[in-house]
KERO-996058 format. One record per residue (C-alpha): residue number from 0; x, z, y. Coordinates in nm, 2 decimals, m for minus. Each point is the difference from the previous one (the first is absolute). Example, Ala and Ser with C-alpha at 12.3 -4.5 7.8 and 13.67 -1.06 7.14 Angstrom:
// residues 2
{atom 0 {1.23 0.78 m0.45}}
{atom 1 {0.14 m0.07 0.34}}
// end
This chain:
// residues 125
{atom 0 {1.40 m0.17 m0.89}}
{atom 1 {0.32 m0.14 m0.14}}
{atom 2 {0.21 0.31 0.03}}
{atom 3 {0.02 0.36 0.12}}
{atom 4 {0.17 m0.10 0.32}}
{atom 5 {m0.30 m0.22 0.09}}
{atom 6 {m0.23 0.29 m0.06}}
{atom 7 {0.21 0.23 0.22}}
{atom 8 {m0.02 m0.26 0.28}}
{atom 9 {m0.38 m0.03 m0.04}}
{atom 10 {m0.04 0.37 0.00}}
{atom 11 {0.20 0.04 0.31}}
{atom 12 {m0.22 m0.25 0.18}}
{atom 13 {m0.32 0.18 m0.11}}
{atom 14 {0.14 0.34 0.11}}
{atom 15 {0.07 m0.14 0.34}}
{atom 16 {m0.37 m0.08 0.03}}
{atom 17 {m0.08 0.36 m0.07}}
{atom 18 {m0.08 0.00 m0.37}}
{atom 19 {0.09 0.31 m0.19}}
{atom 20 {0.28 m0.03 m0.26}}
{atom 21 {m0.24 0.10 m0.28}}
{atom 22 {m0.23 m0.28 0.09}}
{atom 23 {0.26 m0.27 0.02}}
{atom 24 {0.04 m0.09 m0.38}}
{atom 25 {m0.37 m0.06 m0.03}}
{atom 26 {m0.02 m0.20 0.32}}
{atom 27 {0.29 m0.22 m0.12}}
{atom 28 {m0.18 m0.06 m0.33}}
{atom 29 {m0.32 m0.10 0.18}}
{atom 30 {0.18 m0.23 0.24}}
{atom 31 {0.21 m0.15 m0.28}}
{atom 32 {m0.31 m0.09 m0.20}}
{atom 33 {m0.16 m0.16 0.30}}
{atom 34 {0.32 m0.18 0.09}}
{atom 35 {0.03 m0.14 m0.35}}
{atom 36 {m0.36 m0.10 0.00}}
{atom 37 {0.02 m0.19 0.33}}
{atom 38 {0.36 m0.12 m0.02}}
{atom 39 {0.05 0.15 0.35}}
{atom 40 {0.32 0.20 0.05}}
{atom 41 {m0.05 0.38 m0.03}}
{atom 42 {0.16 0.05 0.34}}
{atom 43 {m0.30 m0.18 0.16}}
{atom 44 {m0.23 0.25 m0.16}}
{atom 45 {0.22 0.30 0.09}}
{atom 46 {m0.01 m0.11 0.36}}
{atom 47 {m0.38 m0.05 0.00}}
{atom 48 {m0.08 0.31 m0.19}}
{atom 49 {0.24 0.21 0.20}}
{atom 50 {m0.13 m0.14 0.33}}
{atom 51 {m0.36 0.08 m0.09}}
{atom 52 {0.10 0.35 m0.10}}
{atom 53 {0.17 0.06 0.34}}
{atom 54 {m0.29 m0.14 0.20}}
{atom 55 {m0.26 0.16 m0.23}}
{atom 56 {m0.29 m0.20 0.14}}
{atom 57 {m0.04 m0.34 m0.16}}
{atom 58 {m0.04 m0.31 0.21}}
{atom 59 {m0.14 m0.34 m0.09}}
{atom 60 {0.35 m0.15 0.03}}
{atom 61 {0.12 0.24 m0.28}}
{atom 62 {m0.29 m0.12 m0.22}}
{atom 63 {0.09 m0.36 0.08}}
{atom 64 {0.37 0.06 m0.09}}
{atom 65 {m0.10 0.15 m0.34}}
{atom 66 {m0.27 m0.27 m0.07}}
{atom 67 {0.25 m0.27 0.09}}
{atom 68 {0.25 0.14 m0.25}}
{atom 69 {m0.26 m0.02 m0.28}}
{atom 70 {m0.14 0.35 0.00}}
{atom 71 {m0.38 0.01 m0.01}}
{atom 72 {m0.01 0.30 0.22}}
{atom 73 {m0.34 m0.06 0.16}}
{atom 74 {m0.15 m0.03 m0.35}}
{atom 75 {0.17 0.33 m0.10}}
{atom 76 {m0.11 0.18 0.31}}
{atom 77 {m0.36 m0.12 m0.04}}
{atom 78 {0.00 0.15 m0.35}}
{atom 79 {0.15 0.32 0.13}}
{atom 80 {m0.27 0.04 0.27}}
{atom 81 {m0.27 m0.17 m0.21}}
{atom 82 {m0.08 m0.24 0.28}}
{atom 83 {0.04 m0.37 0.07}}
{atom 84 {0.32 m0.15 0.13}}
{atom 85 {m0.17 m0.07 0.32}}
{atom 86 {m0.07 0.37 0.04}}
{atom 87 {0.36 0.08 m0.08}}
{atom 88 {0.10 m0.23 0.30}}
{atom 89 {m0.24 0.20 0.21}}
{atom 90 {0.16 0.32 m0.12}}
{atom 91 {0.34 m0.14 0.10}}
{atom 92 {m0.12 m0.09 0.35}}
{atom 93 {m0.15 0.35 0.03}}
{atom 94 {0.34 0.16 m0.11}}
{atom 95 {m0.16 0.16 m0.31}}
{atom 96 {0.25 m0.16 m0.25}}
{atom 97 {0.31 0.22 m0.02}}
{atom 98 {0.32 m0.01 m0.20}}
{atom 99 {m0.14 0.23 m0.26}}
{atom 100 {m0.25 m0.27 m0.08}}
{atom 101 {0.27 m0.26 m0.04}}
{atom 102 {0.20 0.24 m0.22}}
{atom 103 {m0.31 0.04 m0.23}}
{atom 104 {m0.05 m0.37 m0.01}}
{atom 105 {0.36 m0.07 m0.10}}
{atom 106 {m0.02 0.26 m0.27}}
{atom 107 {m0.33 m0.16 m0.13}}
{atom 108 {0.15 m0.35 0.01}}
{atom 109 {0.29 0.12 m0.22}}
{atom 110 {m0.18 0.24 m0.24}}
{atom 111 {m0.10 m0.10 m0.35}}
{atom 112 {m0.30 m0.19 0.12}}
{atom 113 {0.18 m0.16 0.30}}
{atom 114 {0.11 m0.36 0.04}}
{atom 115 {0.36 0.11 0.06}}
{atom 116 {0.02 0.25 m0.30}}
{atom 117 {0.33 0.02 m0.18}}
{atom 118 {0.16 m0.31 0.15}}
{atom 119 {0.34 0.16 0.02}}
{atom 120 {0.04 m0.06 m0.37}}
{atom 121 {m0.12 m0.36 0.05}}
{atom 122 {0.25 m0.10 0.27}}
{atom 123 {0.03 m0.36 0.10}}
{atom 124 {0.36 m0.13 0.01}}
// end
């Protein structure tokens, strides 16, 4: 983020979705990395991530929203469950995929081996 005021605004939005204050800095870092890697505004990801947290069960339209913004979420979930992407779609239809799985996928995508790792320091201007 460009300044502390921006971070405060982002934190406030995440808290409204029910995230604990202690979690917020880490979530902002994850979402900033993904935002920088996809060139999609972080507010879009806060909305999607927050909405998925509130609903807890993940629906196919959530997956489409993420995929359409450049996040290979099906691939990441298939790694997490060690199944094909087709099976992940079945899991979504059967309401097996929950927010905790999305949370793990986002962490994996932004950890040292993830495609969105450390992109905060490599911002596009």
